[in-house]
C-alpha positions as CSV (number, residue, x, y, z in Angstrom):
1,M,1.8,6.4,-16.5
2,T,1.8,5.3,-12.9
3,R,1.7,8.2,-10.4
4,V,3.9,7.7,-7.3
5,D,3.3,9.4,-4.0
6,F,5.7,9.2,-1.1
7,Y,4.1,9.8,2.4
8,L,6.8,10.8,4.9
9,L,5.8,10.1,8.4
10,T,7.2,12.2,11.3
11,A,6.2,9.4,13.6
12,D,8.0,6.1,13.9
13,A,7.5,3.1,11.6
14,A,4.7,1.8,13.9
15,A,2.5,4.5,12.4
16,K,2.8,3.1,8.9
17,P,0.1,0.4,9.3
18,L,-2.3,3.0,10.6
19,L,-1.5,5.4,7.7
20,A,-2.0,2.5,5.2
21,C,-5.5,1.9,6.7
22,R,-6.3,5.6,6.5
23,L,-5.2,5.8,2.9
24,A,-7.1,2.6,2.0
25,D,-10.2,4.0,3.6
26,K,-9.9,7.3,1.7
27,A,-9.3,5.4,-1.6
28,F,-12.4,3.2,-0.9
29,R,-14.5,6.3,-0.2
30,L,-13.4,7.8,-3.5
31,G,-14.4,4.7,-5.3
32,H,-10.9,3.2,-5.9
33,Q,-9.7,-0.3,-5.4
34,S,-6.5,-0.8,-3.3
35,Y,-4.0,-3.5,-2.8
36,I,-1.9,-3.2,0.4
37,L,1.4,-4.9,-0.2
38,T,3.0,-6.2,3.0
39,V,6.4,-7.7,3.8
40,D,4.9,-11.0,4.9
41,S,1.7,-12.8,5.8
42,E,1.9,-11.9,9.5
43,E,1.9,-8.2,8.6
44,A,-1.0,-8.8,6.2
45,Q,-3.0,-10.5,9.0
46,R,-2.2,-7.6,11.4
47,L,-3.5,-5.1,8.8
48,D,-6.6,-7.2,8.2
49,K,-7.4,-6.9,11.9
50,L,-6.4,-3.2,12.1
51,L,-8.8,-2.3,9.2
52,W,-11.7,-3.4,11.5
53,T,-10.6,-1.1,14.4
54,F,-8.4,1.8,13.2
55,S,-11.3,4.3,13.1
56,Q,-14.4,4.1,15.1
57,G,-17.4,4.2,12.8
58,S,-15.4,3.4,9.7
59,F,-16.0,0.3,7.6
60,V,-13.6,-0.7,4.9
61,P,-14.6,-3.9,3.0
62,H,-11.4,-5.9,2.7
63,G,-10.0,-9.3,2.4
64,L,-6.7,-11.2,2.5
65,Y,-5.1,-12.5,-0.7
66,D,-2.7,-15.5,-0.4
67,G,-2.5,-16.5,-4.1
68,A,-4.2,-19.8,-3.5
69,A,-7.1,-20.9,-5.8
70,G,-10.3,-19.8,-4.2
71,S,-8.7,-17.0,-2.1
72,V,-10.0,-13.5,-2.2
73,A,-9.8,-12.2,-5.7
74,A,-9.0,-8.5,-6.1
75,P,-12.4,-7.5,-7.5
76,A,-14.3,-9.1,-4.6
77,Y,-13.3,-6.3,-2.1
78,P,-12.4,-2.7,-2.5
79,V,-9.3,-3.3,-0.4
80,T,-7.1,-6.4,-0.7
81,I,-4.2,-7.2,1.5
82,G,-1.3,-9.5,0.7
83,C,2.4,-10.1,0.5
84,L,2.4,-11.6,-3.0
85,E,1.9,-10.2,-6.5
86,P,-1.8,-9.4,-6.7
87,P,-4.2,-10.8,-9.3
88,L,-4.0,-9.1,-12.7
89,A,-7.4,-7.6,-12.1
90,C,-6.0,-5.5,-9.3
91,H,-4.5,-2.3,-10.9
92,D,-5.9,0.8,-9.3
93,V,-4.0,1.8,-6.1
94,L,-1.0,0.0,-4.7
95,I,-0.1,0.9,-1.0
96,S,3.3,-0.5,-0.5
97,L,4.9,-1.3,2.9
98,M,7.8,-3.0,1.1
99,P,11.5,-1.8,1.4
100,E,11.9,-2.2,-2.4
101,V,10.0,-1.5,-5.5
102,P,7.9,-4.5,-6.6
103,G,8.6,-5.5,-10.2
104,W,4.9,-5.3,-11.2
105,F,4.2,-1.8,-9.8
106,G,3.7,-0.3,-13.3
107,R,0.4,-1.9,-13.9
108,F,-1.1,0.3,-11.1
109,A,-2.5,3.7,-11.8
110,R,-1.1,5.0,-8.5
111,V,1.6,3.7,-6.1
112,V,1.7,4.9,-2.5
113,E,5.0,4.6,-0.7
114,L,5.0,4.9,3.1
115,V,8.2,6.1,4.7
116,G,8.9,6.1,8.5
117,N,11.3,8.4,10.2
118,E,14.0,5.9,10.9
119,E,17.3,6.4,9.0
120,Q,17.2,2.9,7.4
121,D,13.6,3.5,6.2
122,K,14.5,6.9,4.8
123,A,17.6,5.5,3.0
124,R,15.5,2.7,1.4
125,A,12.9,5.3,0.4
126,R,15.5,7.4,-1.2
127,E,16.6,4.4,-3.4
128,R,12.9,3.8,-4.4
129,F,12.5,7.5,-5.1
130,R,15.6,7.6,-7.3
131,F,14.4,4.4,-9.1
132,Y,11.0,6.0,-10.0
133,R,12.6,9.4,-10.9
134,E,15.2,7.9,-13.2
135,R,12.4,6.2,-15.1
136,G,10.4,9.3,-15.5
137,Y,7.4,8.5,-13.2
138,P,5.5,11.5,-11.8
139,L,6.5,11.9,-8.1
140,E,4.9,13.7,-5.2
141,T,5.8,13.8,-1.6
142,H,3.5,14.5,1.4
143,D,4.6,15.2,4.9
144,I,2.4,13.5,7.5
């Protein structure tokens, strides 16, 4: 069963992309494959650039996924970034920056939900938390 972790940021929502990079880096170093789900392609491109610079001395092999034939397939990189449903081969860690639960989350071993400290972000996170809890998914929260 999919494990769901909520990371509650004390900083504003601008810290979410940096945390997504840190978590993707950690997953990579532990041998996991991650898919970072973004709201749109512009956010995916910003994260693509941020993964090169977020930590001096860190290198996280990653690529963008746009769903087109010949685009980066999930197994090609330990970290894939996109705003679409990922390829079926991608099923280890989902780092979600979405305001709602993606319909295909259950194929992942672990889902990471990032929550900023704005009230709207918290309210949406409560809805997602309730969704997972009502369906019996194991939940954990982490204060960051």
